[in-house]
Every structure is written in structure tokens, then in C-alpha cells.
PyMOL CGO cylinders between C-alpha atoms (Angstrom):
from pymol import cmd
from pymol.cgo import CYLINDER

trace = [
    CYLINDER, 26.14, -61.89, -2.67, 26.25, -60.83, 0.98, 0.3, 1, 1, 1, 1, 1, 1,
    CYLINDER, 26.25, -60.83, 0.98, 23.79, -62.46, 3.28, 0.3, 1, 1, 1, 1, 1, 1,
    CYLINDER, 23.79, -62.46, 3.28, 24.14, -60.10, 6.22, 0.3, 1, 1, 1, 1, 1, 1,
    CYLINDER, 24.14, -60.10, 6.22, 20.79, -58.35, 5.90, 0.3, 1, 1, 1, 1, 1, 1,
    CYLINDER, 20.79, -58.35, 5.90, 20.83, -57.05, 9.44, 0.3, 1, 1, 1, 1, 1, 1,
    CYLINDER, 20.83, -57.05, 9.44, 23.99, -55.01, 8.82, 0.3, 1, 1, 1, 1, 1, 1,
    CYLINDER, 23.99, -55.01, 8.82, 22.67, -53.53, 5.58, 0.3, 1, 1, 1, 1, 1, 1,
    CYLINDER, 22.67, -53.53, 5.58, 19.28, -52.69, 7.13, 0.3, 1, 1, 1, 1, 1, 1,
    CYLINDER, 19.28, -52.69, 7.13, 20.94, -51.13, 10.17, 0.3, 1, 1, 1, 1, 1, 1,
    CYLINDER, 20.94, -51.13, 10.17, 23.15, -49.05, 7.90, 0.3, 1, 1, 1, 1, 1, 1,
    CYLINDER, 23.15, -49.05, 7.90, 20.15, -47.70, 6.00, 0.3, 1, 1, 1, 1, 1, 1,
    CYLINDER, 20.15, -47.70, 6.00, 17.81, -47.12, 8.97, 0.3, 1, 1, 1, 1, 1, 1,
    CYLINDER, 17.81, -47.12, 8.97, 18.22, -43.38, 8.61, 0.3, 1, 1, 1, 1, 1, 1,
    CYLINDER, 18.22, -43.38, 8.61, 18.21, -42.44, 4.93, 0.3, 1, 1, 1, 1, 1, 1,
    CYLINDER, 18.21, -42.44, 4.93, 18.49, -38.73, 5.68, 0.3, 1, 1, 1, 1, 1, 1,
    CYLINDER, 18.49, -38.73, 5.68, 21.67, -39.20, 7.71, 0.3, 1, 1, 1, 1, 1, 1,
    CYLINDER, 21.67, -39.20, 7.71, 23.15, -41.32, 4.94, 0.3, 1, 1, 1, 1, 1, 1,
    CYLINDER, 23.15, -41.32, 4.94, 22.27, -38.80, 2.24, 0.3, 1, 1, 1, 1, 1, 1,
    CYLINDER, 22.27, -38.80, 2.24, 23.85, -36.00, 4.26, 0.3, 1, 1, 1, 1, 1, 1,
    CYLINDER, 23.85, -36.00, 4.26, 26.95, -38.13, 4.87, 0.3, 1, 1, 1, 1, 1, 1,
    CYLINDER, 26.95, -38.13, 4.87, 27.40, -38.85, 1.17, 0.3, 1, 1, 1, 1, 1, 1,
    CYLINDER, 27.40, -38.85, 1.17, 26.78, -35.25, 0.14, 0.3, 1, 1, 1, 1, 1, 1,
    CYLINDER, 26.78, -35.25, 0.14, 29.43, -34.17, 2.64, 0.3, 1, 1, 1, 1, 1, 1,
    CYLINDER, 29.43, -34.17, 2.64, 31.78, -36.91, 1.45, 0.3, 1, 1, 1, 1, 1, 1,
    CYLINDER, 31.78, -36.91, 1.45, 31.41, -36.26, -2.28, 0.3, 1, 1, 1, 1, 1, 1,
    CYLINDER, 31.41, -36.26, -2.28, 31.85, -32.53, -1.65, 0.3, 1, 1, 1, 1, 1, 1,
    CYLINDER, 31.85, -32.53, -1.65, 35.31, -33.61, -0.50, 0.3, 1, 1, 1, 1, 1, 1,
    CYLINDER, 35.31, -33.61, -0.50, 36.12, -34.66, -4.05, 0.3, 1, 1, 1, 1, 1, 1,
    CYLINDER, 36.12, -34.66, -4.05, 35.12, -31.38, -5.64, 0.3, 1, 1, 1, 1, 1, 1,
    CYLINDER, 35.12, -31.38, -5.64, 36.66, -29.02, -3.08, 0.3, 1, 1, 1, 1, 1, 1,
    CYLINDER, 36.66, -29.02, -3.08, 40.38, -29.54, -2.73, 0.3, 1, 1, 1, 1, 1, 1,
    CYLINDER, 40.38, -29.54, -2.73, 40.77, -27.70, 0.57, 0.3, 1, 1, 1, 1, 1, 1,
    CYLINDER, 40.77, -27.70, 0.57, 38.22, -29.74, 2.50, 0.3, 1, 1, 1, 1, 1, 1,
    CYLINDER, 38.22, -29.74, 2.50, 39.04, -31.86, 5.52, 0.3, 1, 1, 1, 1, 1, 1,
    CYLINDER, 39.04, -31.86, 5.52, 36.71, -34.62, 6.71, 0.3, 1, 1, 1, 1, 1, 1,
    CYLINDER, 36.71, -34.62, 6.71, 36.99, -34.15, 10.45, 0.3, 1, 1, 1, 1, 1, 1,
    CYLINDER, 36.99, -34.15, 10.45, 37.86, -37.24, 12.52, 0.3, 1, 1, 1, 1, 1, 1,
    CYLINDER, 37.86, -37.24, 12.52, 38.27, -39.43, 9.44, 0.3, 1, 1, 1, 1, 1, 1,
    CYLINDER, 38.27, -39.43, 9.44, 41.11, -37.38, 7.97, 0.3, 1, 1, 1, 1, 1, 1,
    CYLINDER, 41.11, -37.38, 7.97, 42.58, -36.88, 11.44, 0.3, 1, 1, 1, 1, 1, 1,
    CYLINDER, 42.58, -36.88, 11.44, 42.70, -40.65, 11.83, 0.3, 1, 1, 1, 1, 1, 1,
    CYLINDER, 42.70, -40.65, 11.83, 44.09, -41.06, 8.29, 0.3, 1, 1, 1, 1, 1, 1,
    CYLINDER, 44.09, -41.06, 8.29, 46.85, -38.57, 9.07, 0.3, 1, 1, 1, 1, 1, 1,
    CYLINDER, 46.85, -38.57, 9.07, 47.85, -40.57, 12.16, 0.3, 1, 1, 1, 1, 1, 1,
    CYLINDER, 47.85, -40.57, 12.16, 47.99, -43.75, 10.07, 0.3, 1, 1, 1, 1, 1, 1,
    CYLINDER, 47.99, -43.75, 10.07, 49.98, -41.96, 7.36, 0.3, 1, 1, 1, 1, 1, 1,
    CYLINDER, 49.98, -41.96, 7.36, 52.54, -40.55, 9.77, 0.3, 1, 1, 1, 1, 1, 1,
    CYLINDER, 52.54, -40.55, 9.77, 52.89, -43.88, 11.62, 0.3, 1, 1, 1, 1, 1, 1,
    CYLINDER, 52.89, -43.88, 11.62, 53.75, -45.56, 8.32, 0.3, 1, 1, 1, 1, 1, 1,
    CYLINDER, 53.75, -45.56, 8.32, 56.99, -43.61, 7.89, 0.3, 1, 1, 1, 1, 1, 1,
    CYLINDER, 56.99, -43.61, 7.89, 58.89, -44.80, 10.99, 0.3, 1, 1, 1, 1, 1, 1,
    CYLINDER, 58.89, -44.80, 10.99, 57.47, -48.33, 10.76, 0.3, 1, 1, 1, 1, 1, 1,
    CYLINDER, 57.47, -48.33, 10.76, 58.63, -48.82, 7.16, 0.3, 1, 1, 1, 1, 1, 1,
    CYLINDER, 58.63, -48.82, 7.16, 61.97, -47.20, 8.03, 0.3, 1, 1, 1, 1, 1, 1,
    CYLINDER, 61.97, -47.20, 8.03, 62.59, -50.23, 10.26, 0.3, 1, 1, 1, 1, 1, 1,
    CYLINDER, 62.59, -50.23, 10.26, 62.82, -52.26, 7.04, 0.3, 1, 1, 1, 1, 1, 1,
    CYLINDER, 62.82, -52.26, 7.04, 64.77, -49.67, 5.04, 0.3, 1, 1, 1, 1, 1, 1,
    CYLINDER, 64.77, -49.67, 5.04, 65.38, -45.93, 5.26, 0.3, 1, 1, 1, 1, 1, 1,
    CYLINDER, 65.38, -45.93, 5.26, 64.80, -45.75, 1.49, 0.3, 1, 1, 1, 1, 1, 1,
    CYLINDER, 64.80, -45.75, 1.49, 61.27, -47.12, 1.99, 0.3, 1, 1, 1, 1, 1, 1,
    CYLINDER, 61.27, -47.12, 1.99, 60.31, -44.64, 4.71, 0.3, 1, 1, 1, 1, 1, 1,
    CYLINDER, 60.31, -44.64, 4.71, 59.05, -42.07, 2.21, 0.3, 1, 1, 1, 1, 1, 1,
    CYLINDER, 59.05, -42.07, 2.21, 56.57, -44.64, 0.84, 0.3, 1, 1, 1, 1, 1, 1,
    CYLINDER, 56.57, -44.64, 0.84, 55.36, -45.76, 4.27, 0.3, 1, 1, 1, 1, 1, 1,
    CYLINDER, 55.36, -45.76, 4.27, 52.83, -43.02, 4.85, 0.3, 1, 1, 1, 1, 1, 1,
    CYLINDER, 52.83, -43.02, 4.85, 50.89, -43.62, 1.67, 0.3, 1, 1, 1, 1, 1, 1,
    CYLINDER, 50.89, -43.62, 1.67, 51.26, -47.39, 1.92, 0.3, 1, 1, 1, 1, 1, 1,
    CYLINDER, 51.26, -47.39, 1.92, 49.76, -47.45, 5.40, 0.3, 1, 1, 1, 1, 1, 1,
    CYLINDER, 49.76, -47.45, 5.40, 47.06, -44.98, 4.39, 0.3, 1, 1, 1, 1, 1, 1,
    CYLINDER, 47.06, -44.98, 4.39, 45.91, -47.36, 1.63, 0.3, 1, 1, 1, 1, 1, 1,
    CYLINDER, 45.91, -47.36, 1.63, 46.69, -50.74, 3.24, 0.3, 1, 1, 1, 1, 1, 1,
    CYLINDER, 46.69, -50.74, 3.24, 44.57, -50.15, 6.36, 0.3, 1, 1, 1, 1, 1, 1,
    CYLINDER, 44.57, -50.15, 6.36, 41.20, -49.58, 4.62, 0.3, 1, 1, 1, 1, 1, 1,
    CYLINDER, 41.20, -49.58, 4.62, 42.03, -52.27, 2.05, 0.3, 1, 1, 1, 1, 1, 1,
    CYLINDER, 42.03, -52.27, 2.05, 42.69, -54.77, 4.86, 0.3, 1, 1, 1, 1, 1, 1,
    CYLINDER, 42.69, -54.77, 4.86, 39.38, -53.85, 6.50, 0.3, 1, 1, 1, 1, 1, 1,
    CYLINDER, 39.38, -53.85, 6.50, 37.59, -54.26, 3.16, 0.3, 1, 1, 1, 1, 1, 1,
    CYLINDER, 37.59, -54.26, 3.16, 39.14, -57.73, 2.73, 0.3, 1, 1, 1, 1, 1, 1,
    CYLINDER, 39.14, -57.73, 2.73, 38.12, -58.69, 6.26, 0.3, 1, 1, 1, 1, 1, 1,
    CYLINDER, 38.12, -58.69, 6.26, 34.52, -57.60, 5.78, 0.3, 1, 1, 1, 1, 1, 1,
    CYLINDER, 34.52, -57.60, 5.78, 34.40, -59.26, 2.36, 0.3, 1, 1, 1, 1, 1, 1,
    CYLINDER, 34.40, -59.26, 2.36, 35.44, -62.59, 3.92, 0.3, 1, 1, 1, 1, 1, 1,
    CYLINDER, 35.44, -62.59, 3.92, 32.90, -62.11, 6.72, 0.3, 1, 1, 1, 1, 1, 1,
    CYLINDER, 32.90, -62.11, 6.72, 30.19, -61.29, 4.15, 0.3, 1, 1, 1, 1, 1, 1,
    CYLINDER, 30.19, -61.29, 4.15, 29.43, -58.08, 6.05, 0.3, 1, 1, 1, 1, 1, 1,
    CYLINDER, 29.43, -58.08, 6.05, 28.10, -55.83, 3.32, 0.3, 1, 1, 1, 1, 1, 1,
    CYLINDER, 28.10, -55.83, 3.32, 27.90, -52.57, 5.27, 0.3, 1, 1, 1, 1, 1, 1,
    CYLINDER, 27.90, -52.57, 5.27, 31.41, -52.99, 6.70, 0.3, 1, 1, 1, 1, 1, 1,
    CYLINDER, 31.41, -52.99, 6.70, 32.76, -53.84, 3.26, 0.3, 1, 1, 1, 1, 1, 1,
    CYLINDER, 32.76, -53.84, 3.26, 31.11, -50.78, 1.74, 0.3, 1, 1, 1, 1, 1, 1,
    CYLINDER, 31.11, -50.78, 1.74, 32.30, -48.41, 4.47, 0.3, 1, 1, 1, 1, 1, 1,
    CYLINDER, 32.30, -48.41, 4.47, 35.84, -49.78, 4.10, 0.3, 1, 1, 1, 1, 1, 1,
    CYLINDER, 35.84, -49.78, 4.10, 35.77, -49.18, 0.35, 0.3, 1, 1, 1, 1, 1, 1,
    CYLINDER, 35.77, -49.18, 0.35, 34.48, -45.65, 0.88, 0.3, 1, 1, 1, 1, 1, 1,
    CYLINDER, 34.48, -45.65, 0.88, 37.33, -45.15, 3.36, 0.3, 1, 1, 1, 1, 1, 1,
    CYLINDER, 37.33, -45.15, 3.36, 39.82, -46.47, 0.78, 0.3, 1, 1, 1, 1, 1, 1,
    CYLINDER, 39.82, -46.47, 0.78, 38.36, -44.17, -1.88, 0.3, 1, 1, 1, 1, 1, 1,
    CYLINDER, 38.36, -44.17, -1.88, 38.53, -41.18, 0.45, 0.3, 1, 1, 1, 1, 1, 1,
    CYLINDER, 38.53, -41.18, 0.45, 42.17, -41.96, 1.22, 0.3, 1, 1, 1, 1, 1, 1,
    CYLINDER, 42.17, -41.96, 1.22, 42.96, -42.27, -2.47, 0.3, 1, 1, 1, 1, 1, 1,
    CYLINDER, 42.96, -42.27, -2.47, 41.42, -38.84, -3.02, 0.3, 1, 1, 1, 1, 1, 1,
    CYLINDER, 41.42, -38.84, -3.02, 43.63, -37.44, -0.25, 0.3, 1, 1, 1, 1, 1, 1,
    CYLINDER, 43.63, -37.44, -0.25, 46.72, -39.15, -1.67, 0.3, 1, 1, 1, 1, 1, 1,
    CYLINDER, 46.72, -39.15, -1.67, 45.88, -37.76, -5.10, 0.3, 1, 1, 1, 1, 1, 1,
    CYLINDER, 45.88, -37.76, -5.10, 45.60, -34.26, -3.66, 0.3, 1, 1, 1, 1, 1, 1,
    CYLINDER, 45.60, -34.26, -3.66, 48.99, -34.73, -1.97, 0.3, 1, 1, 1, 1, 1, 1,
    CYLINDER, 48.99, -34.73, -1.97, 50.47, -36.02, -5.26, 0.3, 1, 1, 1, 1, 1, 1,
    CYLINDER, 50.47, -36.02, -5.26, 49.17, -32.98, -7.16, 0.3, 1, 1, 1, 1, 1, 1,
    CYLINDER, 49.17, -32.98, -7.16, 50.97, -30.74, -4.67, 0.3, 1, 1, 1, 1, 1, 1,
    CYLINDER, 50.97, -30.74, -4.67, 54.44, -32.26, -5.25, 0.3, 1, 1, 1, 1, 1, 1,
    CYLINDER, 54.44, -32.26, -5.25, 55.84, -29.30, -7.22, 0.3, 1, 1, 1, 1, 1, 1,
    CYLINDER, 55.84, -29.30, -7.22, 53.63, -26.50, -5.87, 0.3, 1, 1, 1, 1, 1, 1,
    CYLINDER, 53.63, -26.50, -5.87, 54.10, -27.52, -2.21, 0.3, 1, 1, 1, 1, 1, 1,
    CYLINDER, 54.10, -27.52, -2.21, 51.17, -25.41, -1.04, 0.3, 1, 1, 1, 1, 1, 1,
    CYLINDER, 51.17, -25.41, -1.04, 49.66, -27.95, 1.37, 0.3, 1, 1, 1, 1, 1, 1,
    CYLINDER, 49.66, -27.95, 1.37, 50.73, -27.57, 4.99, 0.3, 1, 1, 1, 1, 1, 1,
    CYLINDER, 50.73, -27.57, 4.99, 52.89, -30.48, 6.11, 0.3, 1, 1, 1, 1, 1, 1,
    CYLINDER, 52.89, -30.48, 6.11, 52.88, -31.90, 9.60, 0.3, 1, 1, 1, 1, 1, 1,
    CYLINDER, 52.88, -31.90, 9.60, 56.05, -30.68, 11.29, 0.3, 1, 1, 1, 1, 1, 1,
    CYLINDER, 56.05, -30.68, 11.29, 57.13, -28.84, 8.15, 0.3, 1, 1, 1, 1, 1, 1,
    CYLINDER, 57.13, -28.84, 8.15, 59.03, -31.88, 6.88, 0.3, 1, 1, 1, 1, 1, 1,
    CYLINDER, 59.03, -31.88, 6.88, 59.81, -32.83, 3.32, 0.3, 1, 1, 1, 1, 1, 1,
    CYLINDER, 59.81, -32.83, 3.32, 57.06, -33.54, 0.81, 0.3, 1, 1, 1, 1, 1, 1,
    CYLINDER, 57.06, -33.54, 0.81, 56.75, -37.32, 0.26, 0.3, 1, 1, 1, 1, 1, 1,
    CYLINDER, 56.75, -37.32, 0.26, 55.56, -37.09, -3.31, 0.3, 1, 1, 1, 1, 1, 1,
    CYLINDER, 55.56, -37.09, -3.31, 58.23, -34.60, -4.33, 0.3, 1, 1, 1, 1, 1, 1,
    CYLINDER, 58.23, -34.60, -4.33, 60.77, -37.21, -3.27, 0.3, 1, 1, 1, 1, 1, 1,
    CYLINDER, 60.77, -37.21, -3.27, 58.90, -40.16, -4.79, 0.3, 1, 1, 1, 1, 1, 1,
    CYLINDER, 58.90, -40.16, -4.79, 58.15, -38.52, -8.14, 0.3, 1, 1, 1, 1, 1, 1,
    CYLINDER, 58.15, -38.52, -8.14, 61.73, -37.21, -8.32, 0.3, 1, 1, 1, 1, 1, 1,
    CYLINDER, 61.73, -37.21, -8.32, 63.03, -40.77, -7.77, 0.3, 1, 1, 1, 1, 1, 1,
    CYLINDER, 63.03, -40.77, -7.77, 60.72, -42.09, -10.47, 0.3, 1, 1, 1, 1, 1, 1,
    CYLINDER, 60.72, -42.09, -10.47, 61.47, -39.25, -12.91, 0.3, 1, 1, 1, 1, 1, 1,
    CYLINDER, 61.47, -39.25, -12.91, 57.81, -38.23, -13.25, 0.3, 1, 1, 1, 1, 1, 1,
    CYLINDER, 57.81, -38.23, -13.25, 57.73, -35.03, -11.21, 0.3, 1, 1, 1, 1, 1, 1,
    CYLINDER, 57.73, -35.03, -11.21, 56.45, -33.09, -14.21, 0.3, 1, 1, 1, 1, 1, 1,
    CYLINDER, 56.45, -33.09, -14.21, 53.36, -35.38, -14.26, 0.3, 1, 1, 1, 1, 1, 1,
    CYLINDER, 53.36, -35.38, -14.26, 52.39, -34.82, -10.61, 0.3, 1, 1, 1, 1, 1, 1,
    CYLINDER, 52.39, -34.82, -10.61, 49.09, -33.06, -11.36, 0.3, 1, 1, 1, 1, 1, 1,
    CYLINDER, 49.09, -33.06, -11.36, 48.01, -35.66, -13.91, 0.3, 1, 1, 1, 1, 1, 1,
    CYLINDER, 48.01, -35.66, -13.91, 48.89, -38.62, -11.66, 0.3, 1, 1, 1, 1, 1, 1,
    CYLINDER, 48.89, -38.62, -11.66, 47.20, -36.93, -8.70, 0.3, 1, 1, 1, 1, 1, 1,
    CYLINDER, 47.20, -36.93, -8.70, 44.02, -36.28, -10.68, 0.3, 1, 1, 1, 1, 1, 1,
    CYLINDER, 44.02, -36.28, -10.68, 43.88, -39.90, -11.90, 0.3, 1, 1, 1, 1, 1, 1,
    CYLINDER, 43.88, -39.90, -11.90, 44.38, -41.15, -8.32, 0.3, 1, 1, 1, 1, 1, 1,
    CYLINDER, 44.38, -41.15, -8.32, 41.63, -38.83, -7.02, 0.3, 1, 1, 1, 1, 1, 1,
    CYLINDER, 41.63, -38.83, -7.02, 39.27, -39.98, -9.78, 0.3, 1, 1, 1, 1, 1, 1,
    CYLINDER, 39.27, -39.98, -9.78, 39.97, -43.68, -9.03, 0.3, 1, 1, 1, 1, 1, 1,
    CYLINDER, 39.97, -43.68, -9.03, 39.24, -42.99, -5.36, 0.3, 1, 1, 1, 1, 1, 1,
    CYLINDER, 39.24, -42.99, -5.36, 35.93, -41.39, -6.26, 0.3, 1, 1, 1, 1, 1, 1,
    CYLINDER, 35.93, -41.39, -6.26, 35.07, -44.35, -8.51, 0.3, 1, 1, 1, 1, 1, 1,
    CYLINDER, 35.07, -44.35, -8.51, 35.78, -46.83, -5.70, 0.3, 1, 1, 1, 1, 1, 1,
    CYLINDER, 35.78, -46.83, -5.70, 33.59, -44.88, -3.27, 0.3, 1, 1, 1, 1, 1, 1,
    CYLINDER, 33.59, -44.88, -3.27, 30.78, -44.54, -5.81, 0.3, 1, 1, 1, 1, 1, 1,
    CYLINDER, 30.78, -44.54, -5.81, 30.96, -48.23, -6.68, 0.3, 1, 1, 1, 1, 1, 1,
    CYLINDER, 30.96, -48.23, -6.68, 30.64, -49.23, -3.03, 0.3, 1, 1, 1, 1, 1, 1,
    CYLINDER, 30.64, -49.23, -3.03, 27.78, -46.83, -2.41, 0.3, 1, 1, 1, 1, 1, 1,
    CYLINDER, 27.78, -46.83, -2.41, 25.82, -47.85, -5.50, 0.3, 1, 1, 1, 1, 1, 1,
    CYLINDER, 25.82, -47.85, -5.50, 26.43, -51.53, -4.80, 0.3, 1, 1, 1, 1, 1, 1,
    CYLINDER, 26.43, -51.53, -4.80, 25.06, -51.26, -1.26, 0.3, 1, 1, 1, 1, 1, 1,
    CYLINDER, 25.06, -51.26, -1.26, 22.09, -49.20, -2.45, 0.3, 1, 1, 1, 1, 1, 1,
    CYLINDER, 22.09, -49.20, -2.45, 21.26, -51.94, -4.98, 0.3, 1, 1, 1, 1, 1, 1,
    CYLINDER, 21.26, -51.94, -4.98, 21.54, -54.58, -2.25, 0.3, 1, 1, 1, 1, 1, 1,
    CYLINDER, 21.54, -54.58, -2.25, 19.21, -52.57, -0.04, 0.3, 1, 1, 1, 1, 1, 1,
    CYLINDER, 19.21, -52.57, -0.04, 16.67, -52.16, -2.87, 0.3, 1, 1, 1, 1, 1, 1,
    CYLINDER, 16.67, -52.16, -2.87, 16.81, -55.88, -3.63, 0.3, 1, 1, 1, 1, 1, 1,
    CYLINDER, 16.81, -55.88, -3.63, 16.16, -56.74, 0.03, 0.3, 1, 1, 1, 1, 1, 1,
    CYLINDER, 16.16, -56.74, 0.03, 13.20, -54.35, 0.28, 0.3, 1, 1, 1, 1, 1, 1,
    CYLINDER, 13.20, -54.35, 0.28, 11.27, -55.69, -2.72, 0.3, 1, 1, 1, 1, 1, 1,
]
cmd.load_cgo(trace, "trace")
């Protein structure tokens, strides 16, 4: 499917580093209080930037802006790399999207409990969103489904690239 063998080979030059990265990443799914340094810091910046930018369109949309930006950015990168037929970039973007979905799911699950620390102590986005939608009592279920979908996306991308690498090395 993707012809960019150089990118895939470069990505898999160090199998040990990749295994450690994925073990660290998938640990993120099973431990709810984990923070992937640098990646989650960057994701938080994107999330927070989404609120004021979407408020330029409508103040009612501002609460959605953080999550929208957090999911749109990695999705846009994945689309770009897909069009460029850059398999490693596409895979990393999908893993990034999956990781963000797992974070969003964790944030969703916290809507009623409100135990997660919020930047600046502001209002909880998902408390507001789920209250608007009338599904606040389903916050944990919706959050768990979102986290699971994020894990599935990341696993799909990882397995797909591993199969590509195996096919190239036959």
C-alpha cells in the first residue's frame, strides 16, 4: 500500500527502542493517572488553544474547541501522511490520535467525579457538554468506549506497520 520503504525501515532501525516506546504507551491505557511527558504537554497546549479559537466563531462552541482541536490535529497529520504515502508518519499520527482519544475518554469519565486537576481551575468541559446533551449519567460508559476506540486505533496502526515491515524484510 505505502511505497515509502525508507521511512518504514528508518522507523524500525531500533527494535528495542520501539518495543520500549509501545510498552510505555500501552501502559498509558491501563493506568489512568499516567502522563506521557512531552506528548501530553503538547496535547494540552493544543486542547487549551482550541477553546479561544472556537470561541471566535461562537461562545457556545468554545467548550467543544479543546477536544475538537485535540482530535483534529493528529487526524489532519494522518490524512497528510496518507496522501504522501508515508507509512511511518501515518502510523505515528494514528498512534497520536489514539493516545488523544484515550486522554479525552479519561476526561469524559471524570465529568461527574471531577477528580482530575484542571488547568487554571476552570470548569470541566465534559460536565458542560454531557449536561447539554442530557447524558451526564453515562459519562463513565462513554469515556470507557472512547478510551477503547483510541486503543484500537493505536493498535491497528502499530500492527499494520509491523506487517508492512515484515513484508518488506522477506
